[in-house]
C-alpha positions as CSV (number, residue, x, y, z in Angstrom):
1,M,129.9,71.0,66.4
2,I,127.2,73.0,68.0
3,I,123.6,72.6,66.9
4,W,121.3,75.6,67.3
5,P,117.8,76.2,65.8
6,L,118.6,79.6,64.4
7,M,115.7,80.5,62.2
8,T,112.3,81.5,63.6
9,Q,110.5,79.3,61.1
10,S,112.3,76.2,62.4
11,G,110.8,76.7,65.9
12,Q,107.4,77.3,64.4
13,S,107.6,74.2,62.1
14,L,108.6,72.1,65.1
15,M,105.6,73.3,67.0
16,D,103.3,72.8,64.1
17,D,104.2,69.1,63.8
18,Y,104.3,68.6,67.6
19,L,108.0,67.9,67.6
20,A,110.7,68.9,70.1
21,P,114.1,70.4,69.3
22,D,115.6,67.0,70.4
23,D,113.8,65.4,67.5
24,A,115.6,67.6,65.0
25,I,118.9,67.1,66.7
26,R,118.4,63.3,66.7
27,A,117.7,63.4,63.0
28,I,120.9,65.4,62.3
29,F,123.1,63.0,64.3
30,N,121.4,59.7,63.2
31,G,119.9,60.5,59.8
32,I,121.3,60.7,56.3
33,I,121.9,63.6,54.0
34,I,119.4,63.1,51.2
35,K,120.2,66.2,49.2
36,R,122.8,69.0,49.2
37,Q,121.5,72.1,47.6
38,W,123.4,75.2,46.6
39,E,121.8,78.5,47.3
40,N,123.1,81.1,44.8
41,Q,121.5,84.1,46.5
42,E,123.1,83.3,49.8
43,G,126.3,81.6,48.5
44,E,126.1,78.6,50.7
45,Y,124.9,75.0,50.8
46,K,121.8,73.8,52.6
47,Y,121.4,70.1,53.5
48,L,118.3,68.0,53.7
49,I,118.7,65.4,56.4
50,Q,116.2,62.6,56.8
51,G,116.0,60.9,60.2
52,R,113.8,58.8,62.3
53,L,111.9,59.9,65.4
54,A,112.0,57.9,68.6
55,T,108.3,57.2,68.0
56,G,109.1,55.7,64.6
57,G,108.0,58.5,62.3
58,E,110.4,60.2,59.9
59,I,111.3,63.9,59.5
60,V,113.5,66.0,57.2
61,V,115.6,68.7,58.7
62,V,116.8,71.5,56.4
63,A,120.1,72.9,57.9
64,K,123.2,74.8,57.0
65,I,126.7,74.9,58.5
66,E,127.9,78.2,59.7
67,Q,131.3,79.2,61.0
68,I,131.9,82.0,63.4
69,E,135.6,82.5,64.1
70,Q,136.9,79.0,64.9
71,V,133.5,77.4,65.8
72,E,131.4,75.5,63.4
73,W,127.7,75.1,64.1
74,T,124.6,73.8,62.4
75,A,121.7,76.2,61.9
76,I,118.3,74.5,61.6
77,I,116.3,76.3,59.0
78,T,113.1,74.2,59.0
79,V,111.8,70.8,59.9
80,Y,108.9,68.8,58.4
81,M,107.3,65.4,58.7
82,V,107.7,62.9,55.8
């Protein structure tokens, strides 16, 4: 699975909290899904994934799974500190 920060707001939220894209990726791979949320307007699920930073803090990554042809990838929507 490919992980790609798709949304402009995800990059901005990373910068606002002095986080790197690697922090969001680490949270996705090592964290836990704390909520699966159905979005009627977009007809898809969004996932809230809570993970730990290398420095010990915690973040939540809001992401969705996209599929283009045969490739699945994770689009990071936003990231925030807990």
